C-alpha positions in Angstrom: 114.2 98.2 100.5 110.5 97.3 100.4 108.1 97.3 103.3 104.5 96.2 103.7 102.2 99.1 104.3 98.6 98.7 105.6 96.2 101.4 104.6 93.0 101.9 106.4 90.2 104.3 105.7 89.3 106.3 108.8 85.7 107.6 108.5 86.2 110.1 111.4 89.3 111.6 109.7 87.8 111.2 106.3 91.1 109.9 105.0 93.6 107.1 105.0 95.9 106.0 107.8 99.1 104.1 106.8 101.1 101.8 109.0 104.3 99.9 108.5 104.2 96.8 110.7 108.0 96.1 110.4 108.8 99.6 111.7 107.1 100.1 115.1 105.5 103.5 115.4 105.9 104.4 111.7 102.6 105.8 110.8 101.2 108.5 108.5 98.0 109.7 107.0 96.5 111.5 104.0 93.1 112.7 102.8 93.6 110.7 99.6 95.3 107.4 99.0 97.9 109.1 96.8 98.6 111.6 99.6 98.9 108.7 102.2 101.3 106.8 100.0 103.6 109.9 99.5 103.4 110.7 103.3 104.2 107.1 104.4 107.2 107.0 102.0 108.5 110.2 103.6 107.8 108.7 107.1 109.8 105.5 106.2 112.8 107.5 105.0 112.7 109.5 108.2 112.4 106.4 110.3 115.4 104.7 108.6 117.5 107.9 108.8 116.9 108.2 112.6 117.7 104.5 113.0 121.0 104.9 111.1 122.0 107.9 113.3 121.2 106.0 116.5 123.4 103.1 115.4 126.4 105.4 115.0 126.0 107.0 118.4 
């Protein structure tokens, strides 16, 4: 599955914020772009896992 991710540099945080528009509330961040990419991938996996659990309840 592929999702669009929007990366924004936050000067106050001095790092990147990542948001997945198709998954409301799915956000992450990282001091480097590589770190933000890894973190948002993990956040997406967690988001989808929780959605799947909620469907079976």
